[in-house]
C-alpha positions in Angstrom: 0.0 0.0 0.0 1.4 3.4 -1.0 1.8 6.2 1.5 0.1 9.6 1.0 3.6 10.9 0.2 4.1 8.4 -2.6 0.5 8.8 -4.0 1.0 12.5 -4.6 4.7 13.1 -5.1 5.7 16.7 -4.6 8.2 18.6 -6.8 11.9 17.8 -6.5 13.9 20.3 -4.4 17.2 18.5 -4.8 18.5 16.8 -8.0 21.8 14.9 -8.1 22.6 14.0 -11.7 25.4 11.6 -12.8 27.7 12.9 -10.0 31.3 11.7 -9.9 34.0 12.5 -7.3 37.5 11.3 -8.0 40.6 11.5 -5.7 43.4 10.6 -8.0 42.5 7.2 -9.6 39.8 6.4 -6.9 36.2 7.2 -7.6 34.7 7.8 -4.2 31.4 8.6 -5.8 30.8 7.0 -9.2 28.0 8.3 -11.5 25.3 8.7 -8.8 21.9 10.2 -9.5 18.9 10.7 -7.3 16.2 13.2 -6.4 14.7 14.5 -3.2 11.1 15.7 -3.1 9.7 18.5 -1.1 8.6 17.3 2.4 10.4 14.0 2.0 12.7 12.2 4.5 15.2 10.3 2.4 17.7 8.0 4.0 21.2 7.3 2.6 22.7 4.1 3.9 25.5 1.7 3.1 28.5 -0.1 4.6 31.6 1.8 5.7 33.5 3.2 2.7 30.5 3.2 0.5 30.9 6.9 -0.4 28.0 8.3 1.7 30.0 11.0 3.5 31.6 12.1 0.2 28.1 12.3 -1.4 27.0 14.4 1.6 30.0 16.7 1.2 29.2 17.2 -2.5 25.5 18.0 -1.8 26.4 20.4 1.0 29.1 22.2 -1.0 32.1 21.1 1.1 33.5 19.4 -1.9 33.0 19.9 -5.7 32.1 17.1 -8.1 34.6 15.9 -10.7 31.7 15.5 -13.1 27.9 15.7 -13.0 25.5 18.4 -11.7 23.7 19.2 -8.4 20.5 21.3 -8.5 18.8 22.9 -5.5 15.4 24.4 -6.2 16.1 24.1 -9.9 19.4 26.0 -9.8 22.7 24.5 -10.7 24.8 24.8 -7.5 27.6 22.3 -8.5 30.3 24.9 -8.2 28.9 26.9 -5.2 30.5 26.7 -1.7 28.7 25.6 1.4 28.0 29.1 2.7 26.2 30.0 -0.5 24.0 26.9 -0.4 23.0 27.8 3.2 21.6 31.1 1.6 19.7 28.9 -0.8 18.0 27.0 2.0 20.3 24.0 2.3 21.5 23.4 5.9 23.7 20.6 7.3 24.5 19.0 10.6 27.7 17.0 11.3 28.2 13.5 12.7 30.5 15.0 15.4 29.0 18.4 16.5 31.5 21.1 17.1 29.7 23.9 19.0 31.7 26.9 20.3 32.4 25.3 23.7 32.8 28.4 25.8 29.8 30.2 24.3 26.3 29.7 25.8 23.8 27.6 24.0 21.8 30.7 23.2 24.8 32.4 21.6 25.6 29.2 19.7 22.2 29.2 18.2 22.1 33.0 17.5 25.4 32.6 15.5 23.5 30.5 12.9 21.1 33.3 12.0 21.3 34.3 8.4 21.0 37.7 6.5 20.8 40.0 9.5 21.1 43.8 8.9 23.1 44.2 12.1 26.0 42.6 10.3 26.4 45.8 8.4 28.1 48.8 10.1 26.1 51.2 8.0 22.8 49.6 8.9 23.5 50.0 12.6 23.6 53.8 12.0 20.9 54.2 9.4 18.4 51.6 10.4 19.0 51.1 14.1 15.4 50.4 15.0 15.1 47.8 12.3 18.3 46.2 13.5 17.1 46.1 17.1 13.8 44.6 16.0 15.6 41.9 14.1 17.9 41.1 17.0 14.9 40.8 19.3 13.2 38.5 16.8 16.3 36.4 16.5 16.6 36.1 20.3 13.0 34.9 20.6 13.4 32.4 17.8 16.6 31.0 19.4 14.8 30.6 22.8 11.9 28.9 21.0 14.2 26.4 19.4 16.1 25.6 22.6 12.7 25.0 24.3 11.5 22.8 21.4 14.6 20.7 21.6 14.4 20.4 25.4 17.5 22.5 26.1 15.9 25.6 27.6 17.1 24.7 31.1 20.7 25.1 29.7 20.1 28.2 27.7 22.9 30.3 29.4 25.3 27.4 30.1 28.4 27.0 28.0 28.1 24.3 25.3 31.0 22.3 26.8 28.7 21.0 29.5 26.5 19.1 27.1 26.4 15.4 26.6 26.8 13.8 23.2 23.1 13.5 22.7 22.5 17.1 23.8 25.1 18.3 21.4 23.1 16.6 18.6 20.0 18.5 19.8 22.0 21.8 19.8 23.2 21.0 16.3 19.6 20.6 15.2 18.7 23.9 16.8 21.5 25.7 15.1 20.7 24.4 11.6 17.0 25.3 12.1 18.0 28.8 13.2 19.2 29.3 9.6 15.6 28.7 8.4 16.5 25.9 5.8 14.1 24.3 3.4 16.4 21.2 3.2 18.4 19.7 6.1 21.2 17.2 5.6 21.5 15.1 8.8 24.8 13.3 9.2 24.3 10.3 11.6 21.9 12.0 14.1 21.8 8.8 16.2 25.6 8.4 16.6 26.7 8.5 20.2 23.1 9.2 21.5 21.5 7.2 24.3 18.1 5.6 23.8 16.0 8.2 25.6 17.5 11.2 23.8 17.3 9.3 20.5 13.5 9.1 20.9 13.5 12.9 21.4 15.6 13.4 18.2 13.3 11.1 16.2 10.2 12.9 17.5 11.6 16.3 16.7 12.7 15.4 13.2 9.2 14.1 12.5 7.6 17.3 13.9 10.0 19.5 11.9 9.2 17.5 8.8 5.5 17.8 9.4 6.0 21.6 9.2 7.3 21.2 5.6 11.1 20.8 6.0 12.8 18.2 3.8 15.5 15.9 5.1 18.3 13.8 3.6 20.1 11.7 6.3 23.0 9.4 6.6 22.4 6.9 9.3 23.7 3.4 10.5 20.8 2.9 12.9 18.5 0.9 10.6 15.6 1.1 13.1 15.7 4.9 13.0 15.9 4.8 9.2 12.8 2.5 9.0 10.9 4.7 11.4 11.7 8.0 9.7 12.3 7.6 6.0 9.8 7.6 3.2 12.5 6.2 0.9 16.0 4.8 1.2 19.0 5.0 -1.1 21.8 2.3 -0.7 25.3 3.0 -1.7 28.2 0.5 -2.1 31.7 1.1 -3.5 30.8 4.6 -4.6 27.8 3.6 -6.6 24.0 3.7 -6.0 23.1 0.0 -5.4 19.3 0.3 -5.1 16.5 2.5 -3.7 13.0 2.0 -2.4 10.9 1.9 0.7 12.7 0.9 3.9 11.0 -2.6 4.1 11.8 -3.2 0.4 15.5 -2.3 0.7 15.9 -4.4 3.8 14.9 -7.5 1.9 17.0 -6.8 -1.2 19.7 -9.5 -1.7 22.1 -6.8 -3.1 21.8 -4.9 0.2 22.3 -8.0 2.3 25.4 -8.9 0.3 26.8 -5.4 0.6 26.4 -5.3 4.4 27.3 -9.0 5.1 29.6 -9.7 2.1 32.1 -7.0 3.1 31.6 -4.4 0.4 33.9 -1.4 0.9 
């Protein structure tokens, strides 16, 4: 039985077309194509060395493809750096969060705000009221996000006091502060205890229900099965198969890739 998402497929917000990434003679990503639809949660899985992180870096703008194209919102962003893609509504979290350890959680979140007039010296003189209003709005939004992610009791604490799971929640707050339309999640379950993992899953689902699109790398197959509408499987730099989580789990090629030692 098809889900509502599959029955009425929304437009694509991300298109990866015949992308290749070579390092010398090694093709870390080899002619990979896929699409991500608006409102979708798409999983990217595969054994270690499959090329998942390289693919993520290419989509995020941390690396440039050797060949092929990447489109965000219909625009070719293949040659654009990561900070430009953030401005186009593409945000990313990292497997190992790196907050500013001595800054408070509130300040860590505020730093992720995009396109503020207060960043301009001229605006601070010519549009002081507007700058102040924007700063107030940003403060309110940052506090809302910390509350939403169950971190409000630590708002003014330095980020160094956080556990691994709490750092993942802060990372999610920071990326949401940038108001993205697409979020790339890099192993959100890694190093997270069971209770906080449930919080992360719940919050991702709630954010997605508000219209935010997700692409995630994850080794926790249970999390992938619970969250993802569709799953891509990579092995040896290539796209092995795609489908619904339950279909992919039964695919002999996927079983061989995981159990047969594919690199």
